N, C-alpha and C positions, 0 to 999 in steps of 0.2 A: 749561653743558652742555644746558640746556633748549633753547636757541636751536639748537644743533646737532641735537637730536632733532626738533624741529619742522621744521627745514630739510630733514633727511633724509626725513621723511615727505612733505612738500610736493614735494620734488625727485622722489621715487618717483612720486607721483601725476602730476606733470607729464610725466615720461618715459612712463608707461603710457598717458596720454592721446595722446601723440605716436605711440606705437606703434600704438594702435588706429586713429587717424585716417590714419596713413600706410601702412597695409597693405591694399592692394587684393587681392581674391581670396582664395585659400586661405591661412589664417593658419598652417598647420603646415608650409609648404613651406620646409624648412631650406636646400635648394639655392638657392632664389631670394632668401631673406630672412636667412639666417644664424641661428645659434643664439641669439645675443643678443636679436634682435628677436622670435623665436618665444617665448622665455622671458619676455620683457616683456609680450607679449600674453597669455600664460598667467597671469601674475601679475595682469593687469588684470581677468581674469575673477573673481578672488577679492576684488575691492574692492567694498565696499558703497557706496551712494549717499552715506551720511553720512561715510565715509572719504574720498571724493572731494571733498566740500564742505569738510571739515576741512583737507584738503591745499591746496585753493585759498585758504582763509582764512589758512593759515600763510604764504603767500608774502608778502603786504604786511606781515604781523605780523613776520616774520623780518626784513625789510628795515628796518622802523621800529626794531626792537631793535638791529640792527647800526648804524644810523645814530646812534642815542643813544650807544652805546659808542664809536664813532669820533669823535663830537663831543667826548667827554670825553678820549679817549686819543690820538687822531690816527691811529694805524695799528694794526691787529690783525696779529700775526705768529704763524703756526702752522707745523708741519711741512707740507711739500707734501703728503706722503702719510702714513697712519697706519702702514703696513707697508712693509718693503722690497720691491722687485720680486720676485715669486715666480719660481722656476725654471719654464721652459716644458717641460712633459713631451714626450718624443719623439712620443707618439701624437697630440699636438695640432698638430704641424707641418703635416700635409697639409690639414686642414680647419678648424683653429682650436679654440679652447676658450671655453666660456662658464661662468664660476664667478662668479655674481652675488653670493654671500655674500662671497667674498674681495674682489671688485671693490668692493662697498659699503664694506668696512672700509678698503681702500686709499684710497678717494676721500672719506673722512669729512671732511676739512678743506677739500676743494675744493667741496663741495656748497653752502655758504652763498654763496660768490662766483658760482658758476654759476647758482644759483637767483635771486639778487637782481639780477644784472647789475651790481653795484658793481665798480669796477676792482680787479684783483688781479694779481699777478705772482709767478712762481716763480723763485728764483735758487739757485745752488749753495751748499751749506753744508759740504761735505766728503764723507767716505766712512765707511761703517760697518765693523764688524769683518770683514765678509766682502768688503770692497773694492768694495761697490756705492756709487754715488753717492747722496747724500742732498741734500735741498733744503728750503728754507724758503719760505713763501708770505706775502706781505704783502697786506692788504686795506685799501682806503682809501675815504674818502668820494667821492661822485660828483664829477666834475670836478677831482679832485686828483691826476691821474696823475703829475705831475712828481715828487712825493715818492717814489712807487714806483719811478720810473725811476732816480732818484739812489740809492736804496737798493739796487736790483739792480746798478747799476754799481759801487757800492762793494764788494758781495759778489763780483762777477765779478773785481775787481782783487785782492782779498785771498785768496780760496780758491784753493789750488794744484790744478791739473788734472793728472789721471793718464790715460794712454792706457788704453783699454779692454783687457781680457785677451783678447778675441777681436775682431778688427777686419777688415773686408773692404773694399778699396779698389774699390768698384763704379763709381766715376766716373773711375778712373784712365785715362790715355790709352794 
């Protein structure tokens, strides 16, 4: 669990730095940059220098810890997301929605792979009680992608697919 906590902190710091460096001009322009980016920049303003340094140190530390586990175990398998996909509120349809707290919880298990650059793949695992698709994510050592591809192919062949409850044929002729 400590690895996930370090990884989340480092991932947050990395994203905040990207937001700050990638935003020219007014930082509160929601029309030009979107709510997600604006909130990221605001979060960056609250980071201390020591917090940024700790986040930067956590990146190689997280990668080393994951590599040690992977050398012993071969593959790390987690849920793809911690929470099922939330309902999209009607008010969010025109301009979008930015809920960083929920997004952080949803992406909890994706963070280590995103942060370290180690190969990972998500594959179907079935459906929850509400009928929403669920997935599993496998993380592997560097240069070992074939294991991940075989694992995902096996899951694709085993897990039964259901048609979505709401589906639009936007590419139909």
